[in-house]
C-alpha positions, 0 to 999 in steps of 0.5 A, a space after each residue: 500499500 501507498 501511505 502519505 504522511 503530513 508533518 507539522 512542526 518547525 524544529 527538526 530536533 523536536 520530539 514530533 520529528 522523532 515521532 515522524 521517523 518512527 511513523 515512517 520506520 513502522 510503515 516501511 516495515 510493514 511493507 508500505 511505500 512512504 511519501 513525506 510531506 514535511 510542511 516546515 521543511 518546504 516552507 509551506 505557505 499556509 494562507 489561501 490566496 484570493 485567486 485560490 479562494 476563487 478557484 475553490 468554486 471552479 473545475 480546477 480548485 488547485 492552482 499552486 503546483 505544490 498543492 496540485 502535487 499534494 492533491 495527487 498524492 492524497 488521491 493516490 494513497 491508501 494510508 493518510 497519516 498525520 503527525 503534529 503537535 497540538 496547539 490551542 486545541 487544534 493543528 498548527 496553522 501550517 497543517 490547517 492551511 494545508 487542509 484548507 488548500 489541498 482537501 478542497 471541493 473536487 479533491 476530497 469531496 463534491 457536493 450533489 448539486 440538487 440535494 447539497 449532500 456531501 459526496 466523498 472523493 477519497 474512497 481510495 483512502 483505507 486508514 487515517 491515522 493521527 499522531 499527536 503531542 498535547 502539553 495538556 493532560 488527557 482529561 483537559 483535552 477531552 473537556 475542551 474537545 480535541 479539534 485536530 482529532 475531530 477533523 481528522 477522524 470525523 470530518 475527513 473521514 466523511 470524505 472517505 466514504 466512512 468505511 476507513 479505519 482510523 488509528 489515534 495516537 496521542 501523548 499527553 502532558 509532553 513537557 512533564 514526560 520522563 525520557 523512558 516514557 517518551 521512548 515508550 511512546 516512540 516504540 508504541 507508534 512504531 509498533 502501530 504503524 507496523 501493524 497497518 
């Protein structure tokens, strides 16, 4: 199977980059072909331009060649993985911008002209995965809602036809975790990816 991993953390020495390496290692161990989109390494522009917004409602909703390439990667993968830190209860802005610019109408979904109902276009995706870190404890995240998780496991899942499997791997209270606990989570992530 083909996997696409979308990563969003600015520091190449971060724990999130270590998670990215474990995700790729696990997926490759399972025999999958892996493409990685490292948004900060690409210096990806998160904001949608006025021209892109106008094109959103046209038959060619993506204009930027990078976005066109990423849309093609999404359209050809069976496994879509997001690796990111949770900031302010959601994605980093660069990842939210990637979703806004890439997973547009005509790429991720269409709307039925008569009923207005969403028609999924990402039926090629068989597995959605979120790997994230939180500074907060799990109970706090539960109370305020984990918007990143909801976007991936509900909203994006609707664009796949809802038959997709989902895996969610989160480390809470990252800043107070000991090195052995961090290592344990890295191993858990690698093991989970190796089982997909």
